[in-house]
C-alpha positions as CSV (number, residue, x, y, z in Angstrom):
1,X,87.3,87.0,-7.5
2,X,89.6,87.5,-10.6
3,X,92.1,90.2,-11.1
4,X,94.4,91.0,-13.6
5,X,97.1,93.5,-12.4
6,X,99.3,95.1,-15.1
7,X,99.3,91.8,-17.1
8,X,101.5,91.7,-20.2
9,X,102.1,88.9,-22.5
10,X,104.8,88.7,-25.3
11,X,104.8,85.5,-27.4
12,X,108.4,84.2,-28.4
13,X,108.0,85.7,-31.7
14,X,107.8,89.2,-30.4
15,X,104.1,89.8,-30.8
16,X,102.9,91.7,-27.8
17,X,99.3,90.1,-27.3
18,X,98.4,91.7,-24.1
19,X,99.6,94.9,-22.8
20,X,99.3,96.2,-19.3
21,X,95.7,94.9,-18.7
22,X,94.0,95.7,-15.4
23,X,90.6,94.1,-14.8
24,X,88.5,92.7,-11.9
25,X,85.7,89.9,-12.5
26,X,83.2,89.3,-9.8
27,X,81.8,85.9,-8.7
28,X,79.0,85.0,-11.1
29,X,79.4,87.5,-13.8
30,X,78.5,86.8,-17.3
31,X,81.3,88.7,-19.2
32,X,81.6,89.0,-23.0
33,X,85.0,89.9,-24.7
34,X,84.8,91.7,-28.1
35,X,87.3,92.7,-30.4
36,X,88.8,92.0,-33.9
37,X,90.9,89.0,-34.5
38,X,94.5,89.4,-33.0
39,X,93.0,91.7,-30.5
40,X,94.1,89.6,-27.6
41,X,90.6,87.9,-26.6
42,X,91.7,84.4,-26.8
43,X,95.2,85.2,-24.8
44,X,93.4,87.0,-22.2
45,X,91.0,84.0,-21.4
46,X,93.6,81.4,-21.9
47,X,96.1,83.1,-19.5
48,X,93.4,82.3,-16.8
49,X,94.1,78.7,-16.9
50,X,97.9,79.3,-17.8
51,X,97.4,77.8,-21.3
52,X,99.4,80.8,-22.1
53,X,101.6,82.3,-19.4
54,X,101.9,86.3,-19.1
55,X,105.4,87.7,-18.9
56,X,104.5,90.6,-16.6
57,X,102.0,91.3,-13.8
58,X,99.8,89.5,-11.2
59,X,96.8,87.3,-12.1
60,X,94.7,86.9,-9.2
61,X,92.2,84.4,-8.5
62,X,90.6,84.5,-5.0
63,X,93.7,86.8,-3.7
64,X,96.3,84.2,-4.9
65,X,98.6,85.1,-7.5
66,X,98.5,81.9,-10.0
67,X,101.4,83.0,-12.0
68,X,103.4,81.6,-8.8
69,X,101.5,78.0,-8.8
70,X,103.4,74.8,-9.0
71,X,102.5,71.8,-10.8
72,X,100.1,70.5,-8.2
73,X,98.4,73.8,-7.5
74,X,98.1,74.4,-11.2
75,X,96.2,71.1,-11.7
76,X,93.8,71.9,-9.0
77,X,93.1,75.3,-10.4
78,X,92.4,73.6,-13.9
79,X,89.7,71.3,-12.4
80,X,88.1,74.4,-11.3
81,X,88.0,76.1,-14.7
82,X,85.9,74.6,-17.5
83,X,87.2,75.5,-21.1
84,X,84.8,75.6,-24.2
85,X,86.7,75.8,-27.5
86,X,85.5,76.8,-30.8
87,X,86.1,73.5,-32.6
88,X,84.6,71.4,-29.6
89,X,87.8,69.4,-29.1
90,X,85.9,66.2,-28.7
91,X,87.3,62.7,-29.2
92,X,85.2,61.9,-32.2
93,X,85.5,58.1,-32.1
94,X,84.4,57.9,-28.6
95,X,80.7,58.2,-27.3
96,X,79.1,61.4,-26.3
97,X,78.9,60.0,-22.6
98,X,82.8,59.1,-22.5
99,X,83.7,62.8,-24.0
100,X,81.8,64.4,-21.2
101,X,83.2,62.0,-18.4
102,X,86.7,63.3,-19.5
103,X,85.6,66.3,-17.6
104,X,86.1,64.1,-14.3
105,X,89.8,63.6,-15.6
106,X,91.1,66.0,-12.9
107,X,89.5,64.0,-10.3
108,X,89.7,60.4,-11.5
109,X,93.2,60.4,-12.8
110,X,94.5,59.5,-16.4
111,X,94.6,55.5,-15.8
112,X,91.0,55.1,-14.6
113,X,89.6,57.4,-17.2
114,X,91.6,55.2,-20.1
115,X,90.0,52.0,-18.4
116,X,86.8,53.8,-18.0
117,X,86.6,53.3,-14.2
118,X,84.2,55.7,-13.6
119,X,82.1,55.9,-10.3
120,X,78.2,55.7,-10.5
121,X,78.1,59.2,-9.1
122,X,80.4,60.4,-11.9
123,X,78.2,58.9,-14.5
124,X,75.0,60.3,-13.0
125,X,76.8,63.7,-13.1
126,X,77.8,63.2,-16.7
127,X,74.1,62.0,-17.8
128,X,72.7,65.1,-15.5
129,X,74.9,67.6,-17.5
130,X,73.8,66.1,-20.9
131,X,70.2,66.5,-19.8
132,X,70.9,70.0,-18.9
133,X,71.7,71.0,-22.5
134,X,69.1,68.7,-23.9
135,X,71.2,66.2,-25.3
136,X,71.2,63.2,-22.9
137,X,69.4,60.8,-25.5
138,X,72.7,61.1,-27.6
139,X,74.8,59.7,-24.7
140,X,75.8,56.5,-26.6
141,X,76.3,57.6,-30.0
142,X,79.7,58.6,-31.3
143,X,80.7,62.2,-30.9
144,X,81.2,62.4,-34.8
145,X,77.7,61.5,-35.6
146,X,76.3,64.7,-34.2
147,X,75.8,68.0,-35.8
148,X,78.2,71.1,-34.9
149,X,75.8,72.5,-32.5
150,X,75.2,69.1,-30.8
151,X,78.7,68.8,-30.4
152,X,79.1,72.3,-28.8
153,X,76.4,71.2,-26.4
154,X,78.7,68.3,-25.5
155,X,81.4,70.3,-24.9
156,X,79.4,72.8,-22.5
157,X,78.3,69.5,-20.7
158,X,81.9,68.3,-20.3
159,X,82.7,71.6,-18.8
160,X,79.8,71.3,-16.4
161,X,80.6,68.0,-15.0
162,X,83.9,69.4,-13.9
163,X,81.8,71.2,-11.5
164,X,84.0,74.3,-12.3
165,X,83.9,77.9,-10.4
166,X,84.6,79.3,-13.9
167,X,83.8,78.5,-17.4
168,X,85.9,80.2,-20.3
169,X,84.4,79.9,-23.7
170,X,86.8,80.9,-26.6
171,X,84.6,81.8,-29.9
172,X,82.1,79.0,-28.9
173,X,79.6,79.9,-31.7
174,X,81.5,81.3,-34.5
175,X,81.2,78.0,-36.8
176,X,77.4,77.9,-36.0
177,X,74.4,79.2,-37.9
178,X,72.5,82.2,-35.9
179,X,69.7,80.1,-34.4
180,X,72.1,77.4,-33.2
181,X,74.5,79.9,-31.8
182,X,71.6,81.6,-30.0
183,X,70.7,78.1,-28.5
184,X,74.4,77.5,-27.2
185,X,74.4,81.2,-25.9
186,X,71.2,80.6,-24.1
187,X,72.6,77.6,-22.6
188,X,75.6,79.2,-21.2
189,X,73.4,82.0,-19.7
190,X,71.2,79.7,-18.1
191,X,73.9,77.7,-16.5
192,X,75.5,80.9,-15.3
193,X,72.3,81.9,-13.6
194,X,71.4,78.8,-12.3
195,X,74.8,77.8,-10.9
196,X,76.3,81.2,-10.4
197,X,79.2,80.2,-12.4
198,X,81.5,83.0,-13.3
199,X,81.2,82.8,-17.4
200,X,83.7,84.6,-19.7
201,X,82.9,84.4,-23.4
202,X,84.8,85.7,-26.4
203,X,82.7,86.6,-29.2
204,X,83.0,88.5,-32.6
205,X,79.3,88.9,-33.3
206,X,77.9,92.2,-31.9
207,X,74.3,91.1,-31.9
208,X,75.3,88.1,-29.4
209,X,77.4,90.2,-27.5
210,X,74.7,92.7,-26.9
211,X,72.1,90.2,-26.3
212,X,73.8,87.9,-23.7
213,X,76.5,89.9,-22.2
214,X,76.1,91.2,-18.9
215,X,79.3,93.1,-19.1
216,X,81.2,94.1,-22.1
217,X,85.0,94.1,-22.2
218,X,86.5,95.7,-25.4
219,X,90.1,94.7,-26.5
220,X,92.1,96.5,-29.3
221,X,95.9,95.5,-30.3
222,X,96.2,93.7,-26.9
223,X,94.8,96.8,-25.0
224,X,91.7,97.3,-23.0
225,X,89.7,99.9,-24.6
226,X,86.3,99.3,-23.0
227,X,85.0,97.9,-19.9
228,X,81.4,98.6,-18.8
229,X,77.5,97.2,-18.7
230,X,76.1,96.0,-21.8
231,X,73.3,98.6,-21.2
232,X,75.8,101.4,-21.7
233,X,77.3,100.1,-25.1
234,X,76.1,101.9,-28.2
235,X,77.2,101.5,-32.0
236,X,79.8,104.0,-31.4
237,X,81.3,102.0,-28.5
238,X,81.8,99.0,-30.9
239,X,83.5,101.5,-33.7
240,X,85.7,102.6,-30.8
241,X,86.7,99.1,-29.8
242,X,87.2,97.9,-33.5
243,X,88.9,100.8,-34.5
244,X,86.7,101.4,-37.5
245,X,83.2,101.8,-38.6
246,X,80.9,98.7,-38.0
247,X,80.0,96.4,-41.0
248,X,77.2,94.3,-41.7
249,X,79.2,91.0,-41.0
250,X,80.5,92.3,-37.4
251,X,76.7,92.3,-36.3
252,X,75.8,88.6,-36.7
253,X,77.5,85.1,-36.4
254,X,78.7,82.6,-38.6
255,X,76.4,80.4,-41.0
256,X,77.9,76.9,-41.3
257,X,75.9,74.2,-39.1
258,X,72.4,73.7,-38.3
259,X,71.1,72.2,-34.7
């Protein structure tokens, strides 16, 4: 269980990114957060692993206010939360397998990771994670030899190798062409169903939000303006979330990379 209780976050420059957010996420949900750029989507999910820290309120994970966590508690929390970024965040000169094994860093420690002292169990787990996103044959290639879609599947495998309870995906498909974006979303949806991992995804494409979201969260100007099942969402709902009529470019994802 994740609960945001009166959460607000103001950046040092005075920008109010989140304003009195109250939300509950249940275990195993697949949640899509939508809103315009600057609405607070990234800030909302990055607050959950304290990449950014709210100034007010309580942020509860399994009943504990993580805003009170000390360094040791925070390190443990972060091992339980897999993060998938828009730009993949891979070490491009390293092999795909080594990138995926970095998901075990919180368990093995930095020194062992640098020296490649991973156990057979960790290596088997990493290979299985690659297999689950259909990219195991690329394990010994350098990450920068892969397409954008393949790199994003590597980042999913890396998150899986953490054995997380929660996966956060911050605009994971915005730089991908529509077929590739759909494949990445299908991978996330399948993993959510098979493993029961709570999955929270930021998206800007309405078609993907409607197809894959079990529950839709709408943010505008740092405020929660919608929270409901995808089945209840209409075009008018998105107009209220976005604060303007829906445009054609709001409907679909980006068009850069092929699988």
